[in-house]
C-alpha positions as CSV (number, residue, x, y, z in Angstrom):
1,M,0.2,0.0,0.0
2,M,1.1,3.7,-0.9
3,L,-0.1,7.0,0.4
4,M,-0.7,9.9,-2.1
5,L,2.5,12.0,-2.2
6,M,1.3,15.7,-2.5
7,A,3.9,18.3,-2.9
8,L,4.0,21.3,-0.5
9,V,5.6,24.4,-1.2
10,G,7.4,26.1,1.7
11,M,5.1,23.6,4.2
12,T,8.1,23.7,6.8
13,A,6.3,25.4,9.8
14,C,3.3,27.1,10.6
15,D,2.0,30.1,12.7
16,K,0.1,29.3,15.4
17,E,-2.5,31.6,18.0
18,E,-1.0,31.2,21.5
19,N,-4.2,30.7,23.4
20,P,-3.9,31.1,27.2
21,V,-3.2,27.6,28.8
22,K,-6.3,26.0,30.1
23,N,-6.9,24.8,33.5
24,P,-5.0,21.1,33.7
25,E,-8.2,19.9,35.9
26,D,-10.3,20.2,32.7
27,Y,-7.9,17.9,30.6
28,K,-9.8,15.3,28.8
29,G,-7.2,13.9,26.6
30,H,-7.1,14.4,22.5
31,K,-8.5,12.6,19.9
32,M,-5.9,11.5,17.0
33,L,-8.6,10.7,14.4
34,V,-10.2,13.9,13.5
35,N,-11.8,14.7,9.7
36,G,-9.6,16.8,7.9
37,R,-6.6,16.3,10.2
38,T,-3.4,16.3,8.0
39,W,0.3,15.7,8.9
40,N,2.9,17.1,6.8
41,Y,6.2,15.4,6.3
42,V,9.7,15.7,4.9
43,F,11.4,13.0,3.5
44,L,15.2,12.8,2.7
45,Y,15.2,10.4,-0.3
46,K,18.6,8.5,-1.4
47,E,19.1,7.8,-5.1
48,G,22.6,6.7,-5.5
49,E,24.6,9.5,-3.9
50,T,22.1,11.8,-4.3
51,I,19.8,12.8,-1.6
52,D,16.6,14.7,-2.3
53,T,14.1,16.5,0.0
54,V,10.5,15.7,-0.7
55,Y,7.5,17.3,1.1
56,S,4.3,15.0,1.6
57,S,1.2,15.1,3.1
58,I,-1.5,12.4,4.6
59,T,-5.1,13.8,5.4
60,I,-7.6,11.9,7.5
61,E,-11.2,11.6,6.1
62,G,-14.3,10.3,8.2
63,P,-15.9,8.9,9.9
64,V,-16.8,5.9,7.7
65,E,-18.5,2.6,8.5
66,F,-16.0,-0.4,8.1
67,D,-15.8,-3.8,9.5
68,G,-18.5,-2.8,12.0
69,K,-16.8,-0.1,13.3
70,Q,-16.6,3.9,13.1
71,C,-13.5,4.5,11.2
72,Y,-11.4,7.0,9.7
73,K,-9.6,6.6,6.5
74,V,-6.4,7.5,4.3
75,V,-6.9,7.5,0.5
76,P,-4.2,5.5,-1.2
77,T,-2.5,6.4,-4.5
78,S,-4.5,3.8,-6.6
79,I,-8.2,3.0,-6.2
80,E,-7.2,-0.5,-7.1
81,E,-5.4,-0.8,-3.8
82,P,-7.4,-1.0,-0.4
83,Q,-7.8,2.2,1.7
84,V,-6.1,2.5,4.9
85,F,-8.5,2.6,7.8
86,F,-8.2,3.6,11.4
87,Y,-10.3,3.8,14.5
88,E,-9.9,4.9,18.1
89,E,-10.9,3.6,21.3
90,G,-9.9,5.6,24.8
91,S,-6.2,6.4,24.4
92,K,-5.5,3.6,21.8
93,V,-5.4,4.2,17.9
94,Y,-5.8,1.1,15.7
95,I,-5.1,0.4,12.1
96,Y,-6.2,-2.2,9.5
97,D,-2.9,-3.5,8.3
98,M,-1.6,-6.7,6.9
99,D,-0.3,-9.3,9.8
100,Y,3.4,-9.6,8.2
101,G,4.0,-12.4,10.8
102,D,1.2,-14.9,9.4
103,F,3.0,-16.4,6.4
104,E,0.9,-19.3,6.4
105,H,-2.3,-17.3,5.7
106,G,-1.0,-15.3,3.1
107,Y,-0.5,-12.1,5.3
108,P,-4.4,-11.6,5.9
109,F,-5.4,-7.8,7.0
110,V,-6.1,-7.6,10.7
111,W,-6.8,-4.6,13.4
112,K,-3.3,-3.9,14.9
113,E,-2.9,-1.4,17.5
114,A,-0.8,1.4,16.3
115,F,-0.5,3.7,19.7
116,D,-1.4,3.6,23.0
117,F,-1.1,6.9,24.7
118,D,-1.5,5.6,28.3
119,L,1.6,3.7,28.4
120,K,3.8,3.7,31.6
121,V,7.7,4.0,31.9
122,G,9.0,0.7,31.6
123,E,6.2,-0.7,29.3
124,R,7.1,-1.4,25.5
125,G,10.0,1.0,25.4
126,V,8.9,4.0,27.2
127,T,11.4,5.7,29.0
128,A,9.7,9.0,30.0
129,V,6.2,10.3,30.3
130,D,5.6,14.0,30.7
131,T,3.1,16.8,29.8
132,I,3.8,19.8,27.3
133,S,1.7,22.7,26.8
134,V,1.2,23.8,22.9
135,N,-1.1,26.7,22.1
136,G,-2.9,26.7,25.2
137,E,-3.4,23.0,25.2
138,Y,-1.8,20.3,27.3
139,Y,-0.5,16.8,25.6
140,R,0.8,13.8,27.2
141,R,4.1,13.1,25.9
142,L,5.8,9.7,25.7
143,T,9.7,9.1,25.0
144,L,10.4,5.8,23.4
145,G,14.2,5.6,22.5
146,H,15.0,7.9,19.7
147,D,11.1,8.6,18.9
148,I,8.4,10.6,20.8
149,W,4.9,10.3,20.8
150,V,2.3,13.0,21.7
151,E,-1.3,12.2,22.7
152,G,-3.6,13.3,19.6
153,I,-0.7,13.9,17.3
154,G,1.3,10.8,17.0
155,S,4.8,10.0,16.3
156,R,7.7,12.7,15.7
157,E,9.0,10.3,13.0
158,Y,6.0,8.6,11.8
159,G,3.0,11.0,12.4
160,I,-0.2,8.8,12.5
161,V,1.7,6.2,9.9
162,T,3.5,3.5,11.9
163,S,4.9,1.8,8.9
164,W,7.2,3.2,6.0
165,G,5.7,0.3,3.8
166,F,2.9,2.9,2.9
167,V,5.3,5.3,1.4
168,P,6.8,4.6,-2.0
169,G,10.8,5.1,-2.8
170,S,14.0,4.4,-0.5
171,F,14.7,7.1,1.8
172,R,17.3,7.9,4.8
173,D,15.0,10.0,7.0
174,A,11.5,11.4,7.7
175,W,9.8,13.6,10.2
176,V,6.8,15.2,10.8
177,I,7.0,19.0,10.6
178,S,3.5,20.4,11.1
179,V,-0.1,18.9,11.8
180,Y,-3.4,21.1,10.7
181,D,-6.9,20.8,11.6
182,G,-8.4,22.1,8.4
183,D,-6.6,25.4,7.8
184,K,-5.4,25.8,11.4
185,C,-2.1,24.6,12.5
186,I,-2.1,23.1,15.7
187,F,1.3,21.4,16.0
188,T,5.0,21.7,14.6
189,A,8.3,19.6,14.8
190,E,9.4,22.0,17.3
191,D,6.6,21.3,19.6
192,F,7.7,17.7,20.0
193,T,10.5,18.7,22.2
194,K,9.2,21.6,24.0
195,P,10.2,21.8,27.8
196,S,8.1,19.8,30.2
197,I,5.6,21.6,32.3
198,T,5.3,20.5,36.2
199,Q,1.7,19.8,36.0
200,E,1.4,15.8,35.3
201,V,-2.2,15.4,33.3
202,R,-3.6,12.1,32.9
203,N,-5.5,10.5,29.9
204,E,-9.3,9.9,30.7
205,S,-12.1,8.4,28.8
206,F,-13.3,10.6,25.7
């Protein structure tokens, strides 16, 4: 499966209106699957000794009914290929993807956990859990080795996509540069590494 790559001219950052920080007592978590939410990426592609920089984007659409669930989808490059579906349940996000470990049955498609934003330190490679404030909103942040997850935003390297099997070509590096809800920028690459605030917020049911 591949995702549509769309050139983004100059889409390397965004201007956000800084709103007053909300009361942490009101924190209820952040949904990741929002219709129209767009992740903008930069890829460093390698062809021989040449490395090209390519900007691309991934946009979520939905909700749609799929496999008996209210899901969100990403449209692939070809209508002949299956669409990529996600659904969200509390702090977890699931993706409908190939089971690469089931060779016997031809790598069938199954629901797989893509993110769990309520993991604790010591679980599945999580080395730190803290809270950041971005544009007046509190976000729970998880550090996993060289990567960072932010609740509602996803991975610093992958955004919402947890496998670069979705992306065509061979590349050396990739990362998220900004996240938009429609025309509104809500998160940038720099926000992943913002200083932690002292108040810890916990994820609750949406």
